[in-house]
C-alpha positions as CSV (number, residue, x, y, z in Angstrom):
1,M,-77.8,-20.8,11.8
2,A,-74.9,-23.1,12.7
3,D,-75.3,-26.9,12.6
4,Y,-74.6,-27.9,16.2
5,K,-74.0,-31.4,17.5
6,T,-74.8,-32.9,20.9
7,L,-72.2,-34.8,22.8
8,S,-72.9,-37.5,25.4
9,I,-70.2,-37.5,28.0
10,D,-69.7,-39.0,31.5
11,P,-70.6,-36.5,34.3
12,A,-67.1,-36.7,35.8
13,I,-65.6,-35.7,32.4
14,Y,-68.1,-32.9,32.1
15,H,-67.1,-31.5,35.5
16,R,-63.4,-31.7,34.6
17,L,-64.0,-29.8,31.4
18,A,-66.2,-27.3,33.3
19,D,-63.3,-26.7,35.7
20,Q,-61.0,-25.9,32.7
21,K,-63.5,-23.6,31.0
22,R,-62.7,-19.9,31.5
23,A,-65.5,-17.6,32.7
24,S,-65.7,-15.7,29.5
25,E,-65.1,-18.7,27.2
26,S,-67.7,-20.6,25.3
27,W,-67.7,-24.4,25.1
28,N,-66.6,-24.0,21.4
29,E,-63.7,-21.9,22.5
30,L,-62.7,-24.3,25.2
31,F,-62.7,-27.3,22.8
32,G,-60.8,-25.2,20.2
33,R,-58.2,-24.2,22.8
34,L,-57.7,-27.8,24.0
35,L,-57.5,-29.2,20.4
36,G,-55.1,-26.4,19.4
37,A,-52.9,-27.2,22.3
38,T,-52.9,-30.9,21.4
39,E,-52.0,-30.2,17.8
40,E,-49.1,-28.1,19.0
41,G,-47.8,-30.9,21.2
42,Q,-48.5,-29.1,24.4
43,V,-49.2,-31.0,27.6
44,H,-51.8,-29.6,30.0
45,L,-52.0,-30.3,33.7
46,D,-55.5,-29.5,34.9
47,R,-56.3,-28.6,38.5
48,S,-57.5,-32.2,39.2
49,T,-54.2,-33.6,37.9
50,L,-52.2,-31.2,40.0
51,A,-54.2,-32.2,43.1
52,D,-53.3,-35.8,42.4
53,F,-49.5,-35.1,42.4
54,D,-47.8,-36.4,45.5
55,D,-44.3,-37.2,46.8
56,D,-44.4,-40.7,45.2
57,E,-44.9,-39.5,41.7
58,E,-42.0,-39.1,39.3
59,G,-43.5,-36.1,37.5
60,L,-44.9,-35.6,34.0
61,E,-42.8,-37.0,31.2
62,T,-42.8,-35.3,27.8
63,D,-40.4,-34.4,25.0
64,A,-38.7,-31.1,24.1
65,S,-39.7,-29.6,20.7
66,E,-37.7,-30.3,17.6
67,G,-35.8,-27.1,18.4
68,G,-34.9,-28.3,21.9
69,T,-37.3,-26.1,23.7
70,V,-39.8,-26.6,26.6
71,E,-42.0,-23.9,27.9
72,V,-43.8,-24.1,31.3
73,R,-46.7,-21.8,32.0
74,V,-48.5,-21.2,35.2
75,Q,-52.1,-20.1,34.9
76,D,-54.6,-18.8,37.4
77,S,-58.1,-20.2,37.7
78,D,-59.3,-18.0,34.9
79,G,-56.6,-19.3,32.5
80,T,-54.5,-16.1,32.7
81,V,-50.8,-16.8,32.5
82,V,-49.3,-15.5,35.7
83,G,-45.8,-16.8,35.0
84,S,-43.7,-18.8,32.6
85,T,-40.3,-20.0,31.8
86,T,-38.7,-21.4,28.7
87,V,-35.7,-23.8,28.5
88,H,-33.8,-23.5,25.2
89,T,-30.8,-25.7,25.9
90,L,-32.3,-29.2,25.3
91,A,-31.5,-31.5,22.5
92,P,-34.2,-31.9,19.8
93,N,-37.0,-34.1,21.1
94,E,-35.1,-34.7,24.3
95,P,-37.2,-36.5,26.9
96,V,-37.8,-34.3,30.0
97,T,-39.7,-34.7,33.3
98,V,-41.7,-31.8,34.7
99,E,-42.2,-31.9,38.4
100,V,-44.7,-29.8,40.3
101,V,-43.4,-28.8,43.7
102,A,-45.3,-26.6,46.1
103,P,-43.0,-25.1,48.8
104,E,-43.9,-25.9,52.4
105,E,-45.0,-22.8,54.3
């Protein structure tokens, strides 16, 4: 049997994590995915972060990879990638700003 640990976290953080957890994903898998993304230098915008974006914000600032690449992925509520784009023309570690813009209907 595995040696499990108990975490004490604020209820608001729990709810944010639960929103990011995919239906078929265990809590271990969620934390592994988040930690893996952090180690790879990825930046994640969760649903609550996106909801907070407004016209006054400048966008998310991050840096391109050492190879001058930035990849942006769009995922549905289950975490399935429904679209992506990669920019390969940046300088190594070039600062970039990612803006989230929803077209007016």
